[in-house]
C-alpha positions in Angstrom: 48.9 -10.7 -43.4 47.9 -14.1 -42.0 48.1 -15.5 -38.8 49.3 -18.8 -39.9 49.3 -21.1 -43.2 46.7 -23.1 -41.9 44.8 -20.7 -41.4 44.1 -18.5 -44.4 42.3 -15.4 -43.1 43.5 -11.9 -43.9 44.7 -9.7 -40.5 45.7 -7.1 -42.2 47.4 -5.8 -45.4 51.2 -4.8 -44.2 51.2 -1.8 -47.2 48.1 -0.2 -45.1 49.1 -0.3 -41.7 52.0 -1.0 -39.4 52.5 -4.4 -37.9 52.0 -3.5 -34.6 48.6 -2.0 -35.0 47.7 -5.4 -37.3 48.8 -6.9 -34.1 46.9 -4.9 -31.3 43.7 -4.0 -33.7 42.8 -6.5 -36.3 39.8 -8.6 -35.4 40.9 -11.7 -36.2 44.0 -10.6 -34.2 41.9 -10.3 -31.3 39.8 -12.7 -31.8 42.3 -16.1 -32.0 44.2 -14.0 -28.9 41.0 -14.5 -26.9 40.0 -18.1 -27.6 40.2 -19.9 -24.9 39.5 -23.6 -24.5 36.1 -22.5 -22.9 35.4 -21.4 -26.2 35.5 -25.2 -28.0 32.1 -26.9 -26.7 33.9 -30.6 -27.9 37.1 -29.6 -26.5 36.5 -28.2 -24.0 35.1 -31.6 -22.1 37.3 -34.3 -24.9 38.7 -36.5 -22.6 42.1 -36.6 -24.7 42.7 -33.0 -24.0 46.0 -33.2 -22.9 46.9 -35.6 -25.3 45.7 -32.9 -27.8 47.9 -30.1 -30.1 44.6 -28.2 -30.8 45.2 -25.8 -34.6 42.5 -23.3 -34.9 43.6 -23.3 -38.5 43.7 -26.8 -38.9 40.1 -26.8 -37.3 38.6 -24.2 -40.0 40.0 -25.9 -42.8 38.6 -29.2 -42.1 35.1 -27.9 -40.8 34.6 -24.3 -41.4 34.6 -24.0 -38.1 37.2 -22.1 -36.1 36.0 -23.5 -32.6 35.7 -26.9 -34.0 37.8 -30.0 -33.4 40.7 -30.3 -36.0 40.0 -33.9 -36.9 43.4 -34.3 -37.8 44.9 -33.0 -34.3 42.1 -35.7 -33.0 43.8 -38.3 -35.1 47.2 -38.2 -33.7 45.4 -37.8 -29.6 43.7 -40.6 -30.4 47.2 -42.0 -31.4 48.9 -40.8 -28.5 46.4 -42.6 -26.5 47.0 -45.8 -28.0 50.8 -45.6 -27.6 50.4 -44.9 -24.0 47.9 -47.0 -23.3 50.0 -49.8 -24.7 53.8 -48.6 -22.3 51.1 -49.0 -19.6 51.1 -44.8 -18.7 47.3 -44.8 -19.6 44.8 -47.5 -18.1 43.5 -49.9 -20.7 39.9 -48.3 -20.5 40.8 -44.9 -21.3 37.9 -43.0 -22.7 37.7 -42.8 -26.2 35.9 -39.4 -26.9 31.9 -39.8 -27.8 33.3 -37.7 -30.9 36.0 -40.3 -32.0 33.8 -43.5 -31.8 33.9 -44.1 -34.6 37.7 -43.0 -35.6 40.5 -45.9 -34.7 44.4 -45.2 -34.9 46.8 -46.6 -37.8 47.6 -50.1 -36.3 45.2 -51.2 -34.3 43.8 -53.9 -37.1 40.6 -51.4 -36.7 41.0 -48.8 -39.1 
């Protein structure tokens, strides 16, 4: 049994243990359930945190680090920032986080 399609780390085997046992006792599940923004060094200080739909599985798949940023989600958050700035919902000088300064959303002419 895997936590999700992106996070291909086994949490347990349903042929050996019940779903309840895996859910309550698997070290992987326990780690995932207790991860908070404070555990994510880059994400916890990111200005786009409120625009991001971060995924632990994608972060691990992309860079091998469950606690690192998921670059695909960072890029999506950057695109949301751009749209919100264009619609006037965010100020034009809304900051781009340092870890994303080299990334630009599609359609800005600076790809």
